[in-house]
C-alpha positions as CSV (number, residue, x, y, z in Angstrom):
1,M,-30.1,44.5,-36.8
2,K,-27.4,42.0,-37.7
3,M,-25.2,43.6,-35.0
4,K,-27.9,43.3,-32.4
5,K,-28.3,39.6,-33.2
6,S,-24.6,38.8,-32.9
7,V,-24.4,40.8,-29.6
8,L,-27.5,38.9,-28.4
9,F,-25.9,35.6,-29.4
10,Y,-22.6,36.4,-27.6
11,V,-24.4,37.5,-24.4
12,S,-26.6,34.4,-24.5
13,A,-23.6,32.2,-24.9
14,L,-21.8,33.9,-22.1
15,L,-24.8,33.5,-19.8
16,I,-25.2,29.9,-20.6
17,S,-21.4,29.3,-20.0
18,V,-21.6,31.1,-16.6
19,M,-24.7,29.0,-15.6
20,L,-23.1,25.7,-16.7
21,F,-19.9,26.6,-14.9
22,S,-21.6,27.7,-11.7
23,C,-23.7,24.4,-11.7
24,K,-20.5,22.3,-11.8
25,P,-19.8,20.8,-8.4
26,S,-16.8,22.1,-6.5
27,D,-13.8,19.9,-5.7
28,E,-14.6,20.4,-2.0
29,K,-18.1,18.9,-2.5
30,I,-16.6,16.0,-4.5
31,Q,-13.9,15.5,-1.9
32,K,-16.7,15.1,0.8
33,Q,-18.6,12.6,-1.4
34,V,-15.4,10.7,-2.0
35,E,-14.4,10.5,1.7
36,T,-17.9,9.3,2.5
37,A,-17.8,6.6,-0.1
38,L,-14.4,5.4,1.1
39,T,-15.5,5.4,4.7
40,A,-18.5,3.2,3.7
41,I,-16.1,0.5,2.4
42,E,-13.7,0.9,5.3
43,S,-10.8,2.1,3.1
44,T,-7.5,3.5,4.4
45,V,-6.5,5.2,1.2
46,T,-6.1,8.9,0.9
47,P,-8.0,10.8,-1.9
48,V,-7.2,14.1,-3.4
49,V,-9.7,15.8,-5.8
50,K,-8.6,18.3,-8.5
51,D,-10.9,19.4,-11.3
52,G,-13.2,16.5,-10.6
53,V,-10.3,13.9,-10.9
54,V,-9.7,11.8,-7.8
55,T,-6.1,10.6,-7.2
56,L,-5.8,7.8,-4.6
57,S,-2.7,7.0,-2.6
58,G,-1.8,4.8,0.3
59,A,-1.5,1.1,0.8
60,V,-4.0,-1.7,1.2
61,E,-3.8,-5.4,2.1
62,S,-5.2,-6.8,-1.2
63,E,-5.9,-6.2,-4.9
64,E,-9.6,-6.5,-4.1
65,A,-9.4,-3.6,-1.6
66,K,-7.6,-1.5,-4.2
67,A,-10.2,-2.3,-6.9
68,A,-13.1,-1.7,-4.5
69,A,-11.9,1.8,-3.7
70,E,-11.6,2.7,-7.3
71,T,-15.0,1.1,-8.3
72,A,-16.8,2.9,-5.4
73,L,-15.5,6.3,-6.6
74,K,-16.1,5.8,-10.3
75,A,-19.8,5.2,-9.4
76,L,-20.0,8.8,-8.0
77,K,-21.8,11.1,-10.4
78,D,-19.5,14.1,-10.1
79,V,-16.2,12.2,-10.4
80,K,-14.7,12.6,-13.8
81,S,-12.0,9.9,-13.4
82,V,-9.9,8.1,-10.8
83,V,-6.2,7.8,-10.8
84,N,-5.4,4.8,-8.6
85,N,-1.9,5.0,-7.1
86,V,-2.7,2.7,-4.2
87,E,0.0,0.1,-3.5
88,V,-0.8,-3.4,-2.4
89,K,1.2,-4.5,0.7
90,P,3.3,-7.6,0.0
91,T,2.0,-10.7,1.8
92,V,4.5,-11.8,4.5
93,V,4.7,-15.5,5.2
94,I,6.0,-16.4,8.6
95,N,6.7,-20.1,9.1
96,P,5.6,-21.9,12.3
97,D,8.2,-22.3,15.1
98,E,8.7,-26.1,14.5
99,V,9.3,-25.5,10.8
100,L,11.7,-22.6,11.5
101,S,13.7,-24.6,14.1
102,T,14.1,-27.6,11.9
103,A,15.0,-25.6,8.8
104,I,17.5,-23.4,10.4
105,T,19.2,-26.2,12.4
106,T,19.4,-28.4,9.3
107,L,20.9,-25.5,7.2
108,L,23.4,-24.5,9.9
109,T,24.6,-28.0,10.3
110,A,24.9,-28.5,6.6
111,G,26.8,-25.2,6.3
112,G,29.3,-26.3,8.9
113,F,28.1,-23.9,11.7
114,A,27.7,-26.5,14.5
115,D,28.6,-23.9,17.2
116,V,25.6,-21.8,16.3
117,K,22.3,-22.6,18.0
118,A,18.9,-21.2,17.0
119,A,16.1,-20.9,19.6
120,V,12.6,-20.1,18.1
121,D,9.7,-18.6,20.0
122,S,6.6,-17.1,18.4
123,G,8.4,-16.7,15.0
124,I,11.4,-15.0,16.5
125,V,14.8,-16.7,16.0
126,T,17.5,-16.0,18.5
127,L,21.0,-17.0,17.3
128,T,23.6,-17.9,20.0
129,G,27.0,-19.5,20.1
130,D,30.5,-18.7,18.6
131,L,31.1,-17.7,15.1
132,K,33.8,-16.3,12.9
133,R,33.1,-12.7,11.9
134,A,33.5,-13.6,8.2
135,D,30.6,-16.1,8.5
136,L,28.1,-13.8,10.1
137,Q,26.5,-12.8,6.8
138,K,26.0,-16.4,5.8
139,V,24.4,-17.4,9.1
140,L,22.1,-14.5,9.1
141,Q,21.0,-15.3,5.5
142,I,20.3,-18.9,6.5
143,A,18.1,-17.7,9.4
144,N,16.2,-15.2,7.3
145,E,15.6,-17.6,4.4
146,A,13.6,-19.7,6.8
147,K,11.1,-16.8,6.9
148,P,10.9,-15.9,10.6
149,K,9.2,-12.9,12.0
150,Q,12.5,-11.6,13.3
151,V,16.1,-12.7,13.8
152,I,18.0,-11.6,17.0
153,N,21.8,-11.9,16.8
154,K,23.4,-12.8,20.1
155,L,26.4,-14.5,18.6
156,N,29.9,-14.2,20.0
157,L,32.1,-13.1,17.0
158,K,35.7,-14.2,16.8
């Protein structure tokens, strides 16, 4: 009788385990839920689901967008946890043309590079004139420190 009870107990435990395991949502199902949630918040991050854990990767424009993706997924019933590996893109500051032109011209003159001219158009600086090869790095650094969109080197090196 005792043997029958222990066998019955083990069989019952096995059946309960199988039923609980089979009721667990698959990673594929969770992946679809996750992708739907991310689409709803217009996210560009990439999710990967493994054993109910969602790992996010990619890059977004702000900390708020990174947090929104994580919050949306944590709210899903079948998601166990979220690993947020999303990077926030650095903010690029591009100065207006007038500011660029004034800053670069002032710095070039102060640095003794009177033969170098800087033309600015839509954030793009074009350097022209004559320059010693040894001074090229200094002049390019001056131009880049003014925070342009791009620096085009058309200098004649001596």
